[in-house]
N, C-alpha and C positions, 0 to 999 in steps of 0.2 A: 532623841538627841543625836543629830548627825555627826557631832564632833568626834565621836568614837570611831568613825570610819574615815577620819581625815587627820593628817598631821597638823594642818592649819585649816580653820574653817571660819571665814568672815565674809562680809559682803564683797570685799575687794580681792580676797585671796582664798582659793579652795585648792588644797593640795591633798589628793586622796591618799589614804594610808595603804601601803603596799605590804603584803604579807611576805617576809623574806623566806618563809618556809613553805610557800605554796607548792603543791605537788608538781606542777609543771616547771618549777624552778629547781627542783631537787634531783634532777636526772643526770647531772654531770658528776663523774668520778673525781674525787680530790686528787691532787698531784702528790707524789711521794717526794719527800725531802732527801736528796742525795747528800751524803757526807762528803766533806772536802778532804778528809784525811783519815788514815787508819793508824792504829797504834798509839802508844802513850806519847806525851809531850817530852821532848828532849830538853826544852828550855822553859824557864819560868821567870816571872818578874816580881820583885819585891820592892818596897818603898821604905826608906829611912825618914821618918817624920822629923827627927831632930836635925838631920843634915839637909833635908829636902832634896834627896837624891834617890834615883831609881838604880836598881842593880839587876843586871841580866845574869841568871844562874844557869849553869850547865849541870844536868842531872847525870852524873857518871854511872850511877847504879842502873839507870834506864839504858844508857849506852852499852854497858857491859852485858846486860841481860838480853836486850832485844837487837843489838847490832854487833854481835860478837864477830861476825864474818868480816866486819870493816876494820877491826883492830890491827895495828895501831891507827889512831885517827887524830885529826887536827880540827880546830874550830876557828872561824873568823867572823868578824862583824863588819858591816858597812854602815857608817854614820849617815843619817839623813838630817841635814842642817838647813837653817833658813838661808835662802838666797835673797836677791833683790826683788822688790815688788811682788811679794807673796809667792815667789818661786822657791825652789829647794835645790840644794847641792848634795852630792853624795861622795863619800870618800872611797878610796880603794880598799879592798879587803884587808883587815888588820887581825892578826892572830890574838887569841885570848884563851885563858884556861885558869881556874875553873869558873871564874865569874868576871864581870866587867862593871865597874861603877860608871854610870852614865853621866857625862858632863851636863851642866844646866842649860846649855844652848841647843842640845840635840832634840830634834822633833820626833825622831823615830829611829829604828834600827832594823836591819835585815841580818839575821844570823844563820850560820850553817855549820855543819860538821861533815867531814868527808874522810875517806880512807887516805892515809898519807902516801900509800903506794900509787894511788890513782885519784887525783883530786876530782875527777869527773864522777866518781862513785860517791854521790851525796847521800849521807845518812838521813839528814832532815834539814829543811830550810824553813825559816819562819820569819815573821815580821811583827813588830810591836811599835805602837805610837806612844808618846809620852806627853802628858799635860805638865809642862814645866811652870814653876812659879814665876810670874812676870814681875821681876824686881823693880821695874820702872813704874809699877802701879801701886806700890805700898802706900803712898800718900793719897792717891786718887780713890782708893777703896775704903778709906775711913768714913764713918758715918757723917753725913753732912746735915743731918736733921735729927730731931728727937723721935721721929716717926719710925717704927720698925719697918725695915725693908725686906719684904719677902723675895726670895729668889723666884724667877719665872722660867720654867722649863717648858718649851713647846716641842712636842713630838709629832711628826707628820708621817702619814702613810700615803703614798701616791696612788691615785686612781681607785679610791675606796669609797663607795657610797655607804650611807648609814645602813641600808638594807643588806648590802653584800658584806658589810662588817659583821653584822649579827649572824649572817649565814655561814661565812667562811672562817670567822675568828671568834668562836663561842667562848674560849677561855679568856681572851682579852676583853671581850664584851662583858663577861661576868665580872671581871676585875673592876671595870669602870662603871659598874652598876652599884658599887658599894657606897656606903654613907660618905658624903662629902663631894661626890661627883654629880654634875648637872649636865644633862644632854639637851641639845637644841635640835628638836625635830624639824623645825622650819628653817634650818640653815640652808640657804640657796647660794650656790657659787655664782660669781659674776663673770668668770672667764672660762675658756675652753681648754686651758692647759695649765701646767704647774706654775710657770713663770707669771702669767697674767694674774693668777689667783694669789700667789705669794706677794707680788707687788701690791696688790690691793690690801692684803693683810698687814704688810709691813709699812705701807706708805699712804693707803687710802686713795691711790691713783687708780680709780676704777670708774667706769668699765675700761679695761685696757685695750689699746689698739694693737695692730700688727707690728707697728713701728714704735720705737722708743719715743716718749713724750719729750725727751731732752737728750743732750749729748752726754754720755757717762763720763767723758773726759773733763767736762766742766765741773768745777768744785761744787757749784750749787746743785747740779743734777746728782752728783754723788751723794750729797747730803740727803736729798729726797729719797734716793733708792736705798739708803742705809739708815733712815731716820731713827727707827726704834733702837738699833744698836748704838747709834751715836748719842742719842739722848740718854739712854740707859748708862752709857759710859760716863757721860758728864754728870750724872746724878750719883755716881759712886759705885755703879755695878761693874763687875767684870763681865765680859761679853764673849760669847762662843758661837761657833757654827760648824756643823759637821753634816755631811751627806755621804751616802754610800756609793755615789758615782762621781766621777771627776767633772762631768758637765753639770755642775751645780748652779745655784742661783747666781752667784757672782760671775761664774764663767759664761753662762748663757747671756748675761747682760753685757758682757765685754768689759767688766770692771775688775776682774780677778787680778790684773797686773797693777792696780792702783792701790795706794796705801789705804787699808780698810780699818774702820773703827771696831775691829774684832781682836780680842786678846788671844783667843784660842781658835785656830782655823785648821781643819784637818786636811784640806785638799792638797797642799804641797807634799805632805807625807804620802797620800794615796796615789798621786801621780807617779812617784818613784816606784811604789809597790806594783802598780799596774805594768810598768815597764819590765820589772824583774820577773813577776809571776804572770806568765802569758797564757795559762790555762783558765778557761772560763766555762761556765755552764749557762744554758739559756735562762734558767730560772734561778734567782738568787746567786748570782755569779760568784764563783770561787776565786779568791786571791790567795794562793798558797794553801795553808791548812785551815782557813776559815772563810766563811761567806763575807762579802764586802759589807753586808749589813752589820756583822759583828764588830767590824772596825769602828763604825760610827757609834754603836751602842757602848762598846768598851771605852771609847773616848768620853762619852757621857758619864759612864761609871766612874772613871778617874776624876772627873770634875766634881761629881757628887761626893766621892770619898774625901777629896781635898777641901772643898769649899762648902759642903753642907754638913758632913759628919765630923771631920777633924778640926778645921778652923772655919766656923760659920762666917761666910762672906757673901753678900748679895751677888747673884749672878743671873744674867739674862742670856738664854741660849736657845738656839733652834737646831733640832736634830731630825733629819729627814731621810726616809728610806724609799727608794724607787725600785730596787733590784728584784724584789719578789713580785710586786703587784702591777707594775706599769704595763707589762705586755700580756698578762694573762689574768683574767678575773678570778681564777681559782687560786692565785698565788697566796692569798691570805690564809688558806688552809695549811700551807706549808710553813708560813711565817708565824702562825698563832702561838704555838708552844714556845718558840724561841722568844717571841716578843713578851709574852706574859712572864717568862722566866726572868727577863731583865727587870720588868716592873716590880716583881717580887723582891729582887735583889736591891732595887732602889728603895723599896719600903724598908728593908732591913738596915739601910744606911740612914734612915730618918728623913728621906725626901718629903714624904707626905705629912710630916709633923710641922714642917716649917715653910714649905714652898707652894706656890701656885703652879699647877701643872695643867697643860692644855694638850689634848689629843685631837688632831684635826687632819682632814684630807683636803686635797685641792678640788676634786670632782669625782664622779663615778666613772665607770667604764665608758669608752666611746665607740667600741666595736666588739663584735662577738655576740654570743647567744643572749646575754642580758640586755643588750641594746636592741636586739631583734625581737625581744619579747614585747607584748602589747604595752607593758609599763616601762619600756626602755627609756622613754623620754624623761621620766622621773629618776631613773637609775643614774643618768648622766648628770643631772642638775643638783642632786641632793647629797653632798658629801657629809661625812660624819663630823660632829663637833661635840666634844666632851670637855667640861671645865671642872677642875678640882680646886676647892678652897679648903685650906687647913682649918682645923677647929678654932684656933685662936682668931683667925681672920673672920670667920663667920660670927663669932661672938662680938667682935669689935664693929663689924659692918653688917648688921642684920638686914638693912634695906637692900643691900646688894644680893643677899641670899634670896630675899623675896622677889627681887627683880628676875633672877635666873629661873626661879620656879614658875613665874608667870610667862617668861619669854620662851619656855620650852615649846609651847604650841603657837608661837607667833613668828611671823616672817622676819628673818634676820639675814645678814649678808657679811661678806668679808670686811667691809668698811666698819660695820658695828663691832666686829671682833677687834679690829685695829684700835678703835676708840676705847674699847674695854681694856686692852693691854696698856694703852696710853694712860688710862685712868689709874691702873695699878702703880705706874711709875710716877705720875703726877702727885700722888699722895705723899711720896717721900720728899718732894721738893715743891711745895705749893708755889705757884707763880712762875715755874719754869716755862720758857717759851717753846711752843710747838708751832709748826707751820699750820695755817688754817686748812681744814680739810677741803680738798678740791671738789668733792661731791657730797651731797647731803647724806649724812648717816647719823646714827645715834649709838651711844655706847651700849654694848650688850649687857653691861653691868647696871644699866638703868632700865626702868620699865619701858618696853616698846609699845607702840600703839597696837591695840587689839585688831583694828581694821586698817591695816597698812597695805599699801600697794607696792609693786615692784619698783615703780618710779621713785617712790619715797625712800626705798631702801637702796637706790642706785643700782638696781639690777637691770641689765639690758633686756629689751623686749624678747629677743631671741633666746635668752637664758632664763626667762621667767617661768617658774613652776606653778604660779598662781592660776594660770589658764592652761591647764595640762592638755597635751595631745596624746592620742593613743595610736600605737603603731598599727599599720594596715598591711595586709598582704597585697602584693602588686599584681593587678589584673588589668583587663581591658579598659575599665572605667578610669583607673589611675593613669594609664598610658595616654588616654584621650585628653585628660586634663593637662598632662605634661606637654602633649603636642600643641596645645593652645599656647603655652608659654613660649615654645619655639617659634610658633607662628607670629606672636607679638614681637619677638626679637627680629625676625626677618622683615616684618612690616616696618619696624623702626629704621632698619638699614635701607629699605626701599625709599622711605620718605626723605632720607638724607641724600638719596641718589648716589649711593656708594656700592650698588650691587655689582658694578663692573669691577670693583676693587676687591670685594669680599665674596667668598664662597657662600652659596645658600646653605643655611644650617638645617640639619636633620636630627631628629631625636635619636640618640644612641641607646641608652639604657636608663631606666628609672631605678635608682639605687635605694631610695628610702621614701616612704609615704606615711604621713601622719594626719589624723583628723582631730579637730578640736573636740574636747570632752565637755559635755554640757550636763548640768545638774539642776534639779528643781529646788524649791525652797526647803525641802527636807533632806537634801543631800543625795538624792537618788539619781542615777544616770538616766537622761532623757535625750530625745532627738533635739536638734536645733529648734528653738522656739520660732525662728523666722523661716524655717524650712530651707534655709541656705546654710550649707556646711562649709567650714573653713579648713583648708588643707595646707600642709607644708610638704614640699617635694624636694628631693635631691636627685639630679639627673645629669647625664652626660649628653654632649652633642657631637655629631660627626661634621667635619672629617677628622678632627684632631683629638677627640675624646675629652674636650674641655668640660669641667664640672661646674654646675650651677645649682643654686637653691632658689625656691620661689614660693611665695604665698599665693593661694588661689581660693576663690569662692565659687561654689557650684550649687545649683538647686538639686533637689532630690533625684531628678532624672538625669542630671549631669548634662542636660542639653543647653543650659545657659551657664557659661563659665566666665568669670571676671578675674582678670589678672592685671594688676598695676605694674607698670614697668619698673618703678623704683623698688619693688619687692623682689626683683630678680637680682640675685647676688652672684658674682663670680667667685668660685671657691678654689680655683686652681690658676696658677700663673700661666699666661700665654702672651706676654709682651712681644715676644719675637714674631708672633703670628698676627699682631694687630698694628704694626708700625705704619701701615698705609693710610690710616685714618687719624684725625685729630680730635674729633668729638669725644668727650669723656665717656659717655654711655656707649657710643659705637665701639670704642676700644674694648669694652667688656664683651661685645657680641661678635665682633668681626674676626673672621679667619681669612687673612689676606690671600688672594690668588697669588701663585708663585711669581707671576710677571709683575706684581705690585708689592712684593714683600720687602723691597729695599727702599 
């Protein structure tokens, strides 16, 4: 049975199983987590459930024991309050002692204590965000149907493949292997970055292009880009979004300054904190006394305390972390213990008794040793996806449990996850209107086809893991094939008679080479049945170092190479070098001679 050697095995889709603990993948030393602060906390936060008010407390015993050289001392706070259009405003420093009752409009606070004789001698400075009760949502959050509304919490880890998740985050991986969790081993990302994949999960607008499909300033476009939050809100859910970097989903889409359908949004607080605390670390950036990751997860913790544990209220929230894992594939090893500690804390507040929880990533690593490994093609395309259903939900909807069990080894994509989340929400308000999906997908909460193609799952050809490619070392044969691609580009320019305008292209460097992986009927690796191998190349050309990708086919001796012009894709911008020609394809290839550049 070949299925044991594959994540997905069907006539139309074969995704080989990758051992995350293979010896040649275990050679890298994990990174050490550096602490952001030393010494005990001078400040603490408490919450008065009756008054719905937070209180900032000063620990005088800590001050007198650990900061005796600063005595006498004074303390101040800076209010961070909502500004217009998702911005924030901050007050001047205000004196307080020994505590401060936080007004209901305050998003967060920056507190510090310093020597009275010299205010620049700061004892300790800290920052805290507050999940304030949205008074204008009292009526909107009352149940609008007799169907029980589960909260939906989505936690995302940037640039984390399912293999690297198991490799670098064993504690978290063990946590999501418990009863009630379902893993999708055939989950294939549709985009090559966080935004394109999140847009597909939140709107089903996939595959996503380099440019926006609509103008975010247009209300109809804003509705599309925030659909799940908006629909959740209209069905009685509170809505939330927090990310541990300020260039978050809304910011990158350019809609952070527009009124958003989110009741709790952390970015306005984080923008001020980044301005005040200017010290960063390359991995898991420090903002003051804690990692930026902790701000996002503390935000989620407050929401769980307020609306899951204390006053159960349906909530839809997305909480994303990029700071540890985006730039280093080893980042998960430093994040693991912190992350599972939060999950265990959430468990203590009853999150998993009542709520649907999703742990997902956008994609795997795009550069570094994992991508350079022969299985690097799969590393990039297979993000992790784990879905948790509480016991009561499983008992009420057994067909969905069966669907997730079957879908574990079937091809799925972002659009399927979008429709699955939508299905959770639709149950609470049967008949509520959703936009029709732009691309064909099926809900991941329904049984997917066993023999499904990437096209049927709305996965672009260049992102399809069903026809895997294996990474190759770059030698003379590969360079010869790349040279044929450059020859085809030059020949096209000659046919257009623009060679006097454009420099002749020369092969610069081959950056990446992959060959299609073939299997026999039993799932074993074989040579190409047609004796013609298919390659994917990434290379640069001279004189300007422009980057291209190309598909190529070559016989076993590589003396017959076939390259179609439409498979040659421009990967880097060079508009300023191609203004001398008008033909669309020529603009991709042409590097204008200096005399023709204007």
